[in-house]
N, C-alpha and C positions, 0 to 999 in steps of 0.2 A: 764199843759193845758190837759183836757179831750179829748181823742180821739173820733171823731164821730163814730157813729155805723157802718157805711159803710166802715171805715178804717180798722176794725177789722174783716170785713166779706168778702164774695167773691169778691166784687167789689174793696176793697181795695188791696186784693191779685192780683187780675187782673191788676189793675193799676201798681203795683209794677213789675209784671212780663212782661207787654208790655213795661215799661220805660227801664227794663234790657235787652230787646231784645230776651228773651226766649219765650214768648207768642207771636205769630205772627198772622196776621189777619185771615189766614186760619183755625186757631184753636180756635179763640175767641167765635164764636157762640158755639162750643161744650163745652168750658170751662163753660160757663155761664148755659149751659142746664145740665151739669154733675157736680153738686157741690162736692167737696172733702168731706164735712161734712157728705153726705150720706153714706160714705164708711169708716168712722172712728168709732172705738168702743167708749164705754163710758170711759174706762180707757186706758190711753196712757202715755208714757214717752217721752216728747219732747226732741229732740237732737239739735246738732248744725250741720250746713251744710257739715262740713268735717268728720263727723262721729267719732270724737275723744271723745266725752262726752256725757253721757246721763243726763238728768235733772230728778228731783223727779217726781213721779206719778202726773198726773192731772187726776181727777174723774169728769165726767160731772154732776153726781148726787150731789156732794159736792160742786162744784165750777163751775157752767155752764159758767160763763164769762171767766174764766181761760181756760176752754176747747175750748171755741169759738175762743179765741185769738191764742190758740197753732194751732188749725185746719186750720185757715186762716193766719198763719205765713209762711214765706217761710222756712221752716225747715222740716227735716224728723221726723218722729213720730214713735216709736217702739211700736207695737201692741202685741207682743209675745216675751217671753223669753224662752230658752232652750228648743226648740221644744215642748212647751206647758206644760212642767213638773213643771214650776215655778208658784207659786201662791203668792198672797200678794201685798203689794203696793211697796216693796223694789225693787232694781235692782237684776236681775238675773245674771247668769254668761255670758250668750252669747245671744245677740238679734237674734231672729230667723225668725221674720215676722215684716213688718213694712209698713208704707205709706211713700213712697219716698219723698225727697224735691221736691216741684212743679217746682222749676226753673230747676232741672234735669230732671224732667218728661217731661216737654215741650221742653227742649234742645234736648233730645234723641228723642222725636216724630219729631222734625224738621229735625234731622239727618235721620230718617226713611223715610222722604220724600214721604208719601203715596199719592196716587191718587184715585180717585173714581173707584171702582171694585177691587182694590188690596185686595188680601187674606193675612192674617197676622197670623202668629204664634207667640205667647207670652210665654216665659219662666218664670214662677214664678207669679202666679195670685195675691198672697197676699191679699190686702183688695179688690181688684177687680176694683180699680179706673181706673188704666191705661188701663185695658182691655175694661172698660166702655167707657172711652173717645174714643177708637178705634171703639167700636161698635156703638156709636153715629155717628161718622165720616163716617164710611165705611157700616155700617149695621151689625147686629149681625150674619148673616149667613156667614160673611166674616172674622170672628175673632175666633180663637181657642187659649185658654190659658190652660197652663198645670200647675198643682200645686201638689206638692208631699204631702203635708199635708192634709189628708181628712177633718179635722175640719176647717182648713182655708179655703179650697175649698168650703166647704158648707157655711160658712158664706159669703164669696165672691159672691157666687151665689145668696144668699138671698139679699145682698146689691144691686146687679145688677137688680134683678126682682123688688125691691122696686124703683128703679130708672127708670123702664120701659125699661130695656136693656135686650138683650138675646144672649151674645156671648156664644160659647160652651166652657164649663169649664170641663177639664179632670183631673182627679186624676192619676197621674203616674210620672214616672222618666223623668225629664226634658231633660236629656242627649239624649233620644231617640227621642225627637221630638214627632210629632204624624203623622204617616205615612197615617192614615184613612183620613186626610184633606189635604194632600200634592197633588200637589206642592203648594208652597206659593210664593207670590211676595216679601214678607218682613217677617224677623224673628227679634224679639226684646226680649232681656233678661232683667228681672229686679233683677238679681242676678249676682254676678260676677263669672268668670271662670278663671282658669289657664291654660285652654286648651279648644279650641273650638270644640264641639263634631262633629265628622263626619257627624252625622245624620243631623244635621242643614244645612250642606252645601249640602247633597244629596237632601234634601226635599226643596231646593230653587231654583226656576227658574232661568236660564240663565239671566244675567242682574239684578237679584234681589239683595237685600241688607240683611245683617246681622248687626245689631247694638246691641253691648253687652259690659258690663264692663269687662275688662280683666286685670289681674295682675299676678305677679310673686309670688313664695313663699316667697321671701325676702321681699316684700313689695311695696308700691306704686301701684296705680291703674289707668286706664284711660278707656274711652269709644272708641272703635274700630269700625269703619265702614267699612264693608268688602263688595266688590262687587263680585258676584259669576259668573263664566265662565267655564264651562268644567270641573267641579268637583273640581276647585280650588276657594279659596276666598282670596282677598287680598285688602288691603286699609289701610288708615292712622288712627291714633288715634286723637280724636277731642278734648278732655278735660279731665281734671282729674275727678276721681269719687271716691266714698267710698261706696260700696255696701256689703251686706252680701253675703257670698260664696254660690253657688250652693251647696245644702246639700251633694250630692253624690261626690262632689270634695273637701269637708273640708278636710285639711291635719290632719293627725294623727301623730303629732310630738313627737319625743323622750323627755323625761324629762332631766333636767340639769344634775341629778345625774348619768344618763346612761353614759354620757361622761366622767365624773370624775372617774366613775367605784369604787365609794366608797373610793377613795384614798384622803389624805389630799392635800389641795391647796399648791402649784401649780401642784401637780402630776408631770407628765413628760413634762411639759411645758417649753418652752424656751422664756426668757424675751429679750426685746429689747425697743427701744422709737421710737415714731413716732412724725412728726410735723402735721400730718393731724388729726385735731381735730374730735373726735367722733360726735360732733355736726353738723360738716359740711356734713356728710353722713346721717343724719336723716331727712332731709326734704322729702316730698312726691315724688317730682320730682327725687330727688337724689336717693331714695330708688328704684323708678321704673327703672332709668338708670343703676343702680349697678345691680339690680336683673336680668336684661336681659343678663347680662354678667356672673353671678355666679349661674347657675343652681343648684338646691338642697341645697341651702344655706338659712338660716333664722336667725333672731336675737331676742333678748330680751333685756330689760333694767332693771339693778338693781339699784335702787336709795337709797341715804343715807341721813340721817338728816341734814347733814352739806352742802347739796346742790351738793355735788359731785356724780357721778354715774358710773357704769360699763356697757359697751356695750359689750354683749356676742354674739357672732357669731358661728353658728354651720353649719354641713353639715349632710344631711341625706343620703348621698351615702357612708360616711365613718364616723367614730367616731371622726372627726377632730372638733376642737373648737378654738376660739381665744377670749381673752378679751382685751379690751381697756378702760382704766380708764380716765375719764374725770373731769378735775378741772377747774372751771370758772377762766378766766384769764390766764392760763397757756399757754405756747407756745410750750411744749413738753409733751407727754402723754405715760404713761407706758403701755406696750402691752406684752402679753403671749400668745403663740400659741403651739398647740398640734396637732399631727396627720399628715398624709400624705398630706392634703390639708393645705397650709398655708393661712388661711381664711383672715388674716388682710393683708397680703401682696396682695391677691387677691382683697380686697376691695380697697386698695390704687391704683392698676392698673385699676381697673374699673372706679374710681373716676377721675383718670388722663385721661382716654381715653375720658370720658364725657367732662371734662374740655377742653381737647384739640380740641374737635369738636365744641367749642364755647358754651358749656352748653346749648345744644338744648333743647327746651321745648317739651311737649307731642306731639304737632302736627307735628313735624319734624320725629317722629318715625311712623313706620308702621308694619304690620303683613301679612304674608302670609300662608295660610292653604292649604296643598295639601296632595297627598297620601303618601309624605315622612315625613309628620309631620308639624310642625310649625316653621317659621323662622321670627325673628324680624329684622327690617331694619332701616336704617337712611337715609332719604331723597328718596331713590329709592330702589326697591326690588334688585337692583344690588349691593347695599351696605350693606350687612348683618352686624349686630351688632356682634363684635367679642366675643368670650368666653375667660375668663381669666383662668389661672391656668393650 
C-alpha cells in the first residue's frame, strides 16, 4: 500500500511524535512553523535512533522522495563526517554533525521546560533546527547558540534566516558557554559530555535548568536534567541517549598495541574463567552503570568469522587491560588480565552492584556538579555510586 503524501511529510512526523508523547501541545505550533526540512542539507546519511548504525547516503537531487522520507522520519541524520574533511558518498570515520532524532529533540525540549521570556543557551548549533525551534517559541533575542565549526555555524545561520528566525549564533568553544549573554534561565546541549563544564553552571540563574547528554568513557549515555542553586547543579537522568561528543571532550584513547607493548599474546596476562558473559555487560544501560563505577576504563570488541568475539577492556590511568572471550551458548568464558587494575574483576564487581540494586534504570541515577567535581548517585545525592577497584 502506498503511503499518503502527508504521512511522509511534516504532518506525518507530527502525528507520530504526538502519539509517542514526545511532542506536547505547547510545542506543536512551533513544530509546524519550523519544518525540519528547512534545516537539512541535500546530502544526508540516515541513521537509526540508538546511533549504532549509519545507512548509505541519500541525495536530494538524485532521489528527492527518499530524501523527504528520511527528513520526516523519526531518525537522526548525519550531515557531516570527520569535522568536514570527508567528501564523497561513502561513510566517513566519525560522524561530526547531525540533525538529531526528532523524538529526542522534543523530549529534551520538554525536559527544558521553557516559559515565555526565558533566555536559553544552546551548546552545539548543528543544522540550526533546535535553536530555530527555541527562537520561534521564545524570540530570537532570547536564544544564543554556540557552534565550534565555523562552516557548520555559517550554514546554520543561513538556514535560520531562510526560516525567518534570528537566534544569536556564536562560533566558539562550547565548554566556555557565552558570558556575553549570561545569565541564562536554561542551558541545553545537543552534544554529549563526560564532564559538565563549570561555565555552564556559573552562567545559569539560580533555579535554572541544564539539560545535556552525559556519559562515561566506558559507554552508555543518558540525558541529565540539572537544577542550579548556589553554584551547584544536581538532578536525575531522564532517558537514554546517543549523541556525538563535544569536540573538546573527545577522548584520545591509546591504541591496543600500546597495552601489549609489542609482546606476543598473552604477554604477562593471567588467565582465569568467569561465568559472567561478556554479552551481559554490553547493553547501553549496563555500560552506563558499569562506567559510573570504573573511571578511566574503556572497551572495544574484536569479532571473528565464527560468531565469537573478544571483549577488550583497558584503563587510561594505568596500562592495565583485560580480555574476555565470548562464545554463544557457553556458560563459562576465558579471561586474561594484566596490570595493576584487574579490569575484569572490576567489571564483575560493578555489574554485581548494579544487579544487587535491582538493576536500576537510567531514571534512578542522578548527578551532582559542584566545586569538588561531579558525583553520580542512585535514588538520592546521599547515596553516591561506589567506585570499584
